N, C-alpha and C positions, 0 to 999 in steps of 0.2 A: 541703917541699914542700907537705903539710897548713897549714902557717901562709899558704903565698903565698895558697893555695885561700881561707882563711878572712879573709885580709884582701881579697880579692877578693870574695868575697860578702858582707863588712861596706861594701864602697865601695860595692857595686851594690844593696845591699839602703837604704842612706845616701839613694843617690842617688834611686834609687826613691820612698824616704819624703818627699824635698825636692821630689820633681817633683809628686808627689800633694798636697803641703800647697800649692805653688803654682795648682795648679788648683782647689783649694777655694777659694783666696784668690781667683783670676780668679772663678771662678763666683757667688762671694759679691759683687765686684765689679758682675757683670754684671746679679745681681739688683737692686743698689739702680742703679744706671743706668736697669733698665727699670722700676723704680718711679718716678724722678725724670721719665721720660718720660713717662710714665702721666699725674702731677700735673701735668708740664706743656702735657699735648695736654687735660686737664680743665679748665685756668683758660684757655688760648685756647678752647674751644668756649664757657665761661660768658661770655667776654669779646666774641666773637663775637655772642651771643644778646643782649648789653647792646647792643652797637654795633647790630643790627637791632631795640632797642625804642626806644632812644634817639632815636639821626637820624632827622629828618623826612624831610629830602631823600635822595637817590642821592649827591647830592654830599657832602654829610657822611659819609654812609658810603664813600664811596672815600677822604674824607681819614682818617677812622677808619684803615681797614683801611691806608693807607700807611704812616702813621703808626705803626702796630703791627708792620707789617713791617718798616721800615728804624730805627725809634727806639726800639722796645720796648713792654712791656706798660706799664711806669709813665708814658711820654709817651703813648700812647692813653689811659689813664686818667684822666689830666691832663684832656687833650683832650676829654674824654666830659664831664667834669665843668665844664668851661667850656658846652660847649654847653646842659647842663641848667642854667646859670646863668642864658644868654639866653634859654632858652627860659621860664625864671618869670619873669625882667624882662620879656619881652613880652606876659607874660600879665595 
């Protein structure tokens, strides 16, 4: 009888230890995802500020925002570079 209780106790402890380890892993992953999200938000805010600074017309701003939303950060940066090149050629 004592042996059975001891085995159950060990199994329960093992299950609890395993569950705690999984919780710690999930918490670590959540922290990493939160950090990545904050980095993403900061990059987007910086890019939006650059759009406002670089684009001369509202049409260019709308186009840049559309590109950012539908095609992503890299495509938006390419578009902004092309806008800057056109502005320099026009000057």
